[in-house]
MIVO-117862 format. One line per 10 residues: number of its first residue (from 1); for each residue z negated, x, y of C-alpha. Coordinates in nm, 2 decimals, padded with zeros to 4 digits. Last residue first. Layout:
// residues N
NUM = Z:X:Y | ...
//
This chain:
// residues 258
258 = -04.88:04.73:-00.71 | -04.91:04.38:-00.90 | -04.69:04.36:-01.19 | -04.75:04.06:-01.41 | -04.37:03.96:-01.48 | -04.40:03.68:-01.25 | -04.51:03.96:-01.00 | -04.20:04.17:-01.09 | -03.97:03.84:-01.03 | -04.12:03.81:-00.67
248 = -04.12:04.19:-00.60 | -03.75:04.19:-00.69 | -03.67:03.89:-00.49 | -03.85:04.04:-00.18 | -03.63:04.36:-00.24 | -03.32:04.15:-00.25 | -03.43:03.96:00.07 | -03.45:04.29:00.25 | -03.12:04.42:00.11 | -02.94:04.13:00.24
238 = -03.10:04.14:00.56 | -02.99:04.48:00.62 | -02.63:04.40:00.49 | -02.60:04.14:00.74 | -02.29:03.99:00.61 | -01.91:04.11:00.67 | -01.96:04.40:00.41 | -02.06:04.16:00.13 | -01.72:03.94:00.20 | -01.49:04.22:00.24
228 = -01.60:04.38:-00.09 | -01.60:04.06:-00.30 | -01.90:03.97:-00.45 | -02.23:04.08:-00.63 | -02.60:04.04:-00.53 | -02.84:04.20:-00.75 | -03.18:04.18:-00.91 | -03.26:04.48:-01.14 | -03.44:04.52:-01.50 | -03.74:04.70:-01.68
218 = -03.87:04.93:-01.41 | -04.21:05.04:-01.54 | -04.52:04.91:-01.35 | -04.71:04.82:-01.64 | -04.68:04.43:-01.56 | -04.29:04.46:-01.57 | -04.10:04.58:-01.29 | -03.77:04.49:-01.12 | -03.55:04.71:-00.94 | -03.30:04.63:-00.64
208 = -02.93:04.62:-00.67 | -02.63:04.54:-00.41 | -02.29:04.49:-00.55 | -01.94:04.51:-00.40 | -01.61:04.45:-00.57 | -01.27:04.50:-00.42 | -01.16:04.79:-00.60 | -01.34:04.83:-00.92 | -01.67:04.93:-01.07 | -01.70:05.14:-00.77
198 = -01.56:04.98:-00.47 | -01.87:04.95:-00.28 | -02.19:05.00:-00.47 | -02.51:04.98:-00.30 | -02.85:05.06:-00.46 | -03.19:05.00:-00.35 | -03.53:05.14:-00.34 | -03.48:05.39:-00.05 | -03.62:05.69:-00.24 | -03.52:05.56:-00.59
188 = -03.14:05.52:-00.48 | -03.14:05.88:-00.30 | -03.27:06.02:-00.62 | -02.98:05.84:-00.79 | -02.73:05.99:-00.56 | -02.86:06.36:-00.62 | -02.79:06.28:-01.01 | -02.46:06.16:-00.94 | -02.36:06.44:-00.72 | -02.47:06.67:-01.00
178 = -02.26:06.49:-01.26 | -01.94:06.46:-01.06 | -01.74:06.14:-01.12 | -01.89:05.90:-00.87 | -01.71:05.58:-00.82 | -01.56:05.52:-00.49 | -01.20:05.46:-00.57 | -01.29:05.18:-00.84 | -01.26:05.25:-01.20 | -00.98:05.42:-01.42
168 = -01.09:05.58:-01.72 | -01.30:05.93:-01.70 | -01.64:05.80:-01.81 | -01.93:05.98:-01.69 | -02.08:06.17:-01.99 | -02.31:06.46:-01.84 | -02.45:06.21:-01.60 | -02.55:05.96:-01.85 | -02.72:06.24:-02.06 | -02.88:06.39:-01.74
158 = -03.00:06.04:-01.64 | -03.16:05.99:-02.00 | -03.34:06.34:-02.00 | -03.48:06.28:-01.66 | -03.64:05.95:-01.74 | -03.54:05.63:-01.60 | -03.63:05.52:-01.24 | -03.28:05.57:-01.08 | -03.12:05.42:-01.39 | -03.25:05.09:-01.30
148 = -03.12:05.02:-00.94 | -02.82:05.25:-01.05 | -02.72:04.98:-01.32 | -02.78:04.66:-01.10 | -02.58:04.81:-00.83 | -02.29:04.88:-01.06 | -02.10:05.22:-01.10 | -02.33:05.42:-01.33 | -02.44:05.10:-01.54 | -02.10:05.04:-01.70
138 = -02.08:04.67:-01.75 | -02.20:04.45:-02.03 | -02.16:04.06:-02.06 | -02.47:03.88:-02.22 | -02.47:03.61:-01.91 | -02.11:03.63:-01.77 | -01.97:03.85:-01.50 | -01.76:03.66:-01.27 | -01.59:03.90:-01.03 | -01.29:03.79:-00.83
128 = -01.49:03.51:-00.66 | -01.41:03.18:-00.49 | -01.73:03.04:-00.31 | -01.97:02.82:-00.51 | -02.17:03.11:-00.59 | -02.31:03.16:-00.92 | -02.67:03.20:-01.01 | -02.74:03.44:-01.30 | -02.93:03.55:-01.59 | -02.95:03.81:-01.86
118 = -02.69:04.04:-01.76 | -02.64:04.36:-01.98 | -02.60:04.70:-01.78 | -02.43:05.00:-01.98 | -02.56:05.35:-02.08 | -02.78:05.26:-02.33 | -02.87:04.90:-02.28 | -03.03:04.86:-01.92 | -03.13:04.52:-01.80 | -02.96:04.26:-01.56
108 = -03.05:04.01:-01.33 | -02.77:03.84:-01.13 | -02.68:03.65:-00.80 | -02.32:03.57:-00.69 | -02.26:03.51:-00.34 | -02.36:03.21:-00.09 | -02.58:03.43:00.10 | -02.90:03.21:00.12 | -02.80:02.97:-00.18 | -02.73:03.24:-00.41
98 = -03.05:03.43:-00.33 | -03.25:03.11:-00.38 | -03.09:03.04:-00.72 | -03.15:03.40:-00.82 | -03.53:03.34:-00.76 | -03.51:03.01:-00.95 | -03.36:03.18:-01.23 | -03.56:03.52:-01.26 | -03.87:03.35:-01.46 | -03.69:03.23:-01.76
88 = -03.44:03.53:-01.83 | -03.71:03.78:-01.75 | -03.96:03.62:-01.98 | -03.67:03.60:-02.25 | -03.61:03.97:-02.22 | -03.98:04.05:-02.22 | -04.03:03.84:-02.55 | -03.71:04.03:-02.71 | -03.88:04.38:-02.62 | -04.23:04.25:-02.75
78 = -04.07:04.11:-03.06 | -03.92:04.47:-03.13 | -04.26:04.63:-03.09 | -04.44:04.39:-03.33 | -04.12:04.41:-03.56 | -04.17:04.79:-03.59 | -04.53:04.71:-03.71 | -04.41:04.67:-04.04 | -04.33:04.33:-04.22 | -04.55:04.30:-04.55
68 = -04.55:04.46:-04.89 | -04.73:04.43:-05.21 | -04.94:04.70:-05.37 | -05.28:04.54:-05.37 | -05.38:04.76:-05.06 | -05.06:04.67:-04.85 | -04.74:04.85:-04.82 | -04.58:04.83:-04.48 | -04.20:04.75:-04.41 | -03.96:04.81:-04.15
58 = -04.17:05.16:-04.09 | -03.82:05.35:-04.18 | -04.01:05.49:-04.49 | -04.12:05.14:-04.57 | -03.76:05.02:-04.55 | -03.64:05.29:-04.77 | -03.89:05.23:-05.04 | -03.82:04.89:-05.03 | -03.47:04.93:-05.09 | -03.52:05.16:-05.38
48 = -03.78:04.93:-05.54 | -03.54:04.63:-05.49 | -03.27:04.81:-05.67 | -03.52:04.92:-05.95 | -03.65:04.57:-06.01 | -03.29:04.43:-06.06 | -03.18:04.18:-05.81 | -03.15:03.80:-05.82 | -03.29:03.77:-05.47 | -03.61:03.56:-05.54
38 = -03.66:03.72:-05.86 | -03.65:04.08:-05.71 | -03.85:04.00:-05.43 | -04.13:03.82:-05.65 | -04.11:04.13:-05.89 | -04.14:04.38:-05.62 | -04.45:04.20:-05.45 | -04.45:03.99:-05.14 | -04.67:03.95:-04.81 | -04.65:03.72:-04.54
28 = -04.52:03.43:-04.74 | -04.61:03.11:-04.54 | -04.56:03.29:-04.21 | -04.23:03.39:-04.37 | -04.10:03.74:-04.55 | -03.77:03.67:-04.73 | -03.56:03.76:-04.43 | -03.66:04.12:-04.46 | -03.53:04.12:-04.84 | -03.21:03.98:-04.73
18 = -03.15:04.24:-04.46 | -03.22:04.52:-04.72 | -02.95:04.33:-04.95 | -02.68:04.34:-04.67 | -02.78:04.72:-04.60 | -02.74:04.79:-04.96 | -02.39:04.59:-05.00 | -02.28:04.79:-04.68 | -02.36:05.12:-04.85 | -02.20:05.01:-05.19
8 = -01.88:04.93:-05.02 | -01.87:05.25:-04.79 | -01.92:05.46:-05.12 | -01.64:05.28:-05.30 | -01.40:05.34:-05.02 | -01.52:05.71:-05.00 | -01.48:05.75:-05.38 | -01.81:05.81:-05.58
//
């Protein structure tokens, strides 16, 4: 099979696999091969091949009467989405309080591989050179939000990110040395907050603290972000204390009680 045809075949198979998964509804929680083939206009052999693959990957599960239902993977994935939606919903009042007290942008974000994705924000009325939108992603290793989460992750993930610190232009204070970066994260964990001054870019400062879910796992971080000059002109110790209070408040809303 030629490379181009192979790519087309693979893409077509993925699309059909997604079509199969979308057939399952609360009204039709279990489906047989014949039902699926008829609904999608596919041959039984094609459906059987795709279902076998989906079952192997635990996206589908075979029932005792030889039908299929959605696998437990979806329950785990729905839990992740539900937690993210809860963070988005519960954090906004807390972010607004931070924004109003310091008149700087306040964010909450989560870790996605080696980047930070922002789920919610309260935007300052002051002019700002940084306006990360909800859903935007920034490198985790040079942001207050990212470091406040990374410091509590497994050593394997920290080592993986430290070994692959990007070489492209960032701010002058971005840490490039893997050993130094790992030591820095240990300090972040010990003190319970991360400060980034001119790391993601010159003139941008951020302070982040961790947020925990009901199990005690750090799943997000709340941060204040603004121009370096403005952030450094404020009472940093007060800002850190208020951020920690905000982190504890959001954690409590997520069910965490130390």
